[in-house]
C-alpha positions in Angstrom: 0.0 0.0 0.0 2.7 2.5 0.9 4.5 1.8 -2.7 1.3 2.8 -4.3 1.0 6.0 -2.3 4.6 6.9 -3.2 3.9 6.2 -6.8 0.8 8.4 -6.7 2.7 11.1 -4.9 5.6 11.1 -7.5 3.2 11.2 -10.3 1.4 14.3 -8.8 4.8 15.9 -8.2 5.8 15.4 -11.7 2.7 16.8 -13.1 3.0 19.8 -11.0 6.5 20.3 -12.0 5.6 20.2 -15.8 2.7 22.5 -15.2 5.3 25.1 -13.9 6.5 25.4 -17.5 3.2 24.6 -19.3 1.4 27.8 -19.1 2.2 30.1 -22.2 2.2 33.8 -22.0 0.7 35.6 -25.0 1.5 39.4 -25.6 0.7 40.7 -29.0 2.2 38.5 -31.6 4.4 36.8 -29.2 4.0 33.6 -27.2 6.5 33.0 -24.5 6.6 29.4 -23.1 8.9 27.3 -20.7 10.5 30.2 -19.0 12.8 29.4 -16.2 15.9 30.5 -14.3 18.5 28.1 -13.1 19.1 27.7 -9.5 22.5 28.6 -8.2 25.1 27.1 -5.9 25.9 29.2 -2.8 28.4 32.1 -3.7 27.6 32.0 -7.5 27.7 35.2 -9.3 25.9 34.2 -12.4 23.1 32.0 -13.6 21.0 31.6 -16.7 17.5 32.0 -17.8 15.7 30.2 -20.6 12.5 30.7 -22.6 10.9 29.7 -25.9 9.7 32.7 -27.9 7.3 32.3 -30.8 6.5 35.2 -33.2 2.9 34.7 -34.6 3.3 38.0 -36.4 4.1 39.0 -40.1 7.2 41.0 -39.2 10.4 40.2 -37.2 10.6 41.0 -33.6 13.9 41.6 -31.7 14.8 40.6 -28.1 16.9 43.6 -27.0 17.4 42.9 -23.6 16.2 41.8 -20.1 16.2 42.8 -16.5 15.6 41.0 -13.2 16.0 41.8 -9.5 18.2 38.8 -9.2 21.1 40.4 -11.1 22.8 43.8 -11.8 22.7 43.1 -15.6 21.5 40.5 -18.2 23.2 39.7 -21.5 21.9 37.5 -24.5 24.6 34.8 -24.9 25.3 32.1 -27.4 27.2 28.9 -26.9 28.9 27.2 -29.8 31.6 24.9 -30.8 35.0 26.4 -31.8 37.0 23.4 -32.9 36.8 21.0 -30.1 36.0 23.6 -27.4 32.5 24.9 -26.5 32.7 28.8 -26.2 30.2 31.2 -24.8 30.0 34.8 -25.9 27.6 37.7 -25.8 25.4 37.7 -28.8 25.3 41.5 -29.5 22.6 44.1 -29.4 19.5 41.9 -30.1 18.2 38.5 -30.9 16.0 38.3 -34.0 12.8 36.2 -33.8 11.7 35.8 -37.4 8.0 36.3 -38.3 6.3 32.7 -37.9 9.1 31.1 -36.1 10.1 30.0 -32.7 13.5 30.6 -31.2 14.3 28.7 -28.0 16.7 29.8 -25.3 18.1 26.6 -23.7 21.0 25.1 -21.9 24.0 24.7 -24.4 22.6 27.2 -26.8 21.2 30.7 -26.8 20.3 31.9 -23.3 20.0 34.8 -21.0 23.1 35.3 -18.9 22.1 36.8 -15.4 25.3 38.5 -14.2 26.2 40.2 -10.9 23.8 38.3 -8.8 22.3 40.2 -6.0 20.7 37.2 -4.3 20.8 33.5 -4.8 18.4 31.8 -7.1 16.8 29.0 -5.0 15.1 26.0 -6.5 11.4 26.3 -5.8 11.4 30.1 -5.8 9.7 32.2 -8.3 11.8 35.1 -10.0 10.7 38.2 -11.8 12.3 38.5 -15.3 11.3 41.3 -17.7 12.1 40.7 -21.4 12.4 43.9 -23.5 11.4 43.7 -27.2 11.8 46.3 -29.9 8.1 46.2 -31.0 6.2 44.5 -28.2 7.9 46.4 -25.5 8.4 45.0 -22.0 7.0 41.7 -20.9 7.2 40.8 -17.2 7.2 37.2 -16.3 7.2 35.5 -13.1 9.2 32.3 -13.7 10.2 29.2 -11.6 13.7 28.7 -10.4 14.7 25.2 -11.2 17.6 22.9 -10.9 19.1 21.9 -14.2 21.6 19.2 -14.7 24.2 20.9 -17.0 25.1 23.8 -19.2 24.5 27.4 -18.9 
């Protein structure tokens, strides 16, 4: 009987975890999905944030920046292979979200780098993250802080 209860509890917890990422946010022609911030270890000065951005509009949109109370500044970063070495670098002024396409910021690829942390990002907390777009303006998100296995 105890094993069955533990199975049910595990199933419910798994469902609740998936629901934390399941609720898309629509703002004009943009749909934001699966937003999250990576939890930090004690003493960390940086972490990363991820989100999937779909542009349902008929013109490109540009992610020009982001702000959060967790960090003094946020940069859009890209990870890519340079020979046999994975390198991370700032992307530049903006990230294009082409019309009718989805761009996914994820570990090991494009992501938001939260730098100069002002507080720890603790698993289970919710963080405020404001994305800044050229046409859509500012979109404030309340995103879960999650533990991720690897990558920025």
